[in-house]
N, C-alpha and C positions, 0 to 999 in steps of 0.2 A: 504493500500500500504506500509505504513511505517513498519507495523508488518511483512509483507511478506519479506521485505528487511532485517529486523533484523533476521528473521528465516533463510533466505538464508545465511546471514553472519555467523551465529552460525554454520549452517550445513557445510559451507566451512571451517571454523576454525576446526571443528571436523574432517573433512576429512584430513586436513593437519597434525593434531596431530596423527591420526591413521597411516597415511602414514609414518611420521617421526619415529614412534615407530616400524614400521615394517621393516625399513631399518637398518640393523645391521652395526655398524661401522666396518671397516676393521681392524682386529687385527694387532697390532704392530708386526714386524718381526725382528728376529735376524738371520743374516747369518754368518755361520762359514766358513772361508777359511783357508787352510793350508795343511799340509802333513799328513803322516801316524800316527804321534803322536796325531793328532786330530781325524782322522778316519782311522782305519787300515782295509785294504781290503774293504769288503762290509759293515763293521761295525757290523758284527754278531759274532765276536770273533774267526775267523778262526785261527787255531794253538794256541789258547789260548791267542791271542794278541788283545788288545783293545786300542782305542784312547779315550782321555778324552771327545771329542765332542759327542760321542755316549751316554754317561751317563749324560752329562750336563743337558738335559731337566728335569731330576729327581729333580733338584735343583731350577727349575723355575716354576711359575704358568703358565702352558701351556694353560689355558683357557683364558689368557690375552695376551700372547705373543706366536707367532709361530716360532719355531726354525728350520732352514734349514741348515743341515750339508753338505756343498759342498766340504769339505776337501777331499783329495785323496792321497793315498800313492805314494811316489816316486817323487812328484812334488816339485819344488823350486819356489821362488818368480818369477822367469823368466818363467818357463814352464807353470805355472798356467795362465799366460797371453798368451803365444804363442799358447797354445792349445785351446784358445777361452773360457776357463772356467770362467775367470773373466767377460768377455763380457756377458755371460749368467746370472751371478749374478747381474751385473749392470743393465741389462734390467728389472729385477724384483724389484729393489729398489724403495721404495716410501719415501717421506719426513717423518722423524720421525723413520725410521727403523734404525737398528744397524748392523754394520759389525765388527766382532771380528776376528782378523787375527793373525796367527802365522806361520812364515816361518824362514828358516835358516838351518835346518838340512841337506838339500840337495843342498844348494847353493854353498857349497865348492867343489862340484864335477867338473868333466871335463867340460870345456866350449864347446869343440867340440870333439866328438868321435862317434863310430858307434853303441853304445849301449844305452846311455842315453842323452848325450849332454844337461845337465841341469844346469850346473854351471853358476853363475853370477859373474861379476867382483867384487872383494872384496872392501868393503868400501861404502861410501855414496856420492861419488863425481859424476862428470858428464862424466867420462871416457867411451869410447865405444870401441868395437872391432867388425869389420866386418868379418863374416865367411861364408863359404859355408858349411852349416850344413851337416855333414857326415851321420847323421841318417835320417833327414827329406828330405835331398836333396834340401833344399831351401836356398837361400841367406838370411842372417839374421844379424841384428845389435844387438849385445849383450850389455847390460847396467849393471850398478852396482846394487847391492842389494838395496842400498838406492833409486835408481831411481825407481825400481819396487814398493817398499813400498810407496814411495811418490805418485805414480800413483794410488794405491789403496785408499790412504787417500784422495787425491784431488778429484778423480772422485766420490767417495762415498759422499763427502761433496757437490759436485756440484749437486747431486741428492737430497740433503736435508737429507741424512742419517748421522748417527753418527759413525765414525770409532774409534775402540779401538785396539791398537797395543799391542801384547803380545811378550815378549822375549821368545825364544825357551825353551822348558822344558829341564831339565838336563838329561844327560845319567847316567846310573848306574856305574859311575867311581868315586871311592873314593881314597883319598890320605890322609894318616895320620888320618884315621877315619872320615874324612869329605868329602863331595862332592867336587870334584875338581872345583875350580873357575877359570874363566878367565875374567879379567876386560875389555878386548877388544873384538873384533870379533862381532858376530851377536847380542849378548846380548846388547852391547854398541850401535851398529849401529841402532838397533830397537828403543832404547830409544832416540837417537839423532834425528832420522827422525820424531818420534812422536812429540818431542818438537818443532822442527823447522816448522812442518807443521800443528800444532794446533790440534793434536789428543790426546786422553787420552792414558795413557801407564800403563800396568801392568807388573811388573818385575816378570813374572811367574817363571823364572829360580830360582830367589832367594827365593821366597815363598816356592817352592817345595823343594829346596835344604835344607832349614832350617828344613823342615818336615823330610826329609831323614836323616839329621844329627842327629836329636833327636832319630830316630829309630835305627840308627847304620847300618853298611854295611851288617851284617849277616841277620838281620830281613828284610831289604829292599830287599835283594836278595831272601830270602825265601818267602816273602809275595807279592812282587810287580812286580817281573820280572821272566821270565823263565831262565833256565840255559844257553840257547843258544843265548840270545839276551840282549844287554845292553842299547838298545834304546827304544824298544817298551814294554809297560807295559801289565801286566795281567789285568783282569777285576778289581781286587782289586786296582791295581796301577792306573788304569784309574779313579777310584772313588776318590782316594787321589788327583790326579791332578785336577779333576773337582772341588773338594771342594776348592782347592786353587784358581782356576779361579773365583769361586763364591766369595771367600774372597777378591780377587783383585777387582772385580766389586763393592763389598760393600765398599771398601776403596776409590773409586773414589768420590771425594767430590761433584762435581756438575753434575755428569752423572746420568740421571734418569733411566738407565737400572736397577739399584739396586732395584727399587720399584717392579720389577717383580719377584724378588727372593722369594722363600718360607720362 
């Protein structure tokens, strides 16, 4: 009897081990949210323009982390929420996942018009503006850029995910041989929101601007941008920007996303 019990116990243990080995752990996920500088169009290089999120997976070990690029052209921190895009990302987030966000290029647009109506209120305060949206035909309360960015950070953290805020990438605008800097606006506001809400921050603007400065305006124009666009990069430009994203991730002291870099 005792022998049979021992055999049964060993067999049960064997079954548990086999079952555990057959269940593959769900891979960690990295979600990208942002505008066309992260994903331009369908992400296939239409008109020769690319976002850095399309080529970013080349810099990660995608056997260990799955990257989802939910960025979409023309969106601001506001319209990525109002169109329900953030809600879809949020529904997929699992504890231990990452959210890498970059907004700001389109937030300076009109708050209410008949074509895009995508602007947010400038700053990081709690100001609001009630509108009857001329484009969507819906009543809407518009908030500040900071409000929407806080929403992404706080709601990602509530799901157990790790948010990382990036400042917007620089445009191809040089002054006296250097990329034109602005200490205020979305670069500053993105940093402030990350600090106050406990998210990691990558000053992507400065990382890329230094790279452009070293190359010089002529080479940046010739190699990284098309002649008709000072905001969206070519494939080569997207690779430069993605490399600086990876460098920024590597520079985050306590963030474990860096262990998935190649």
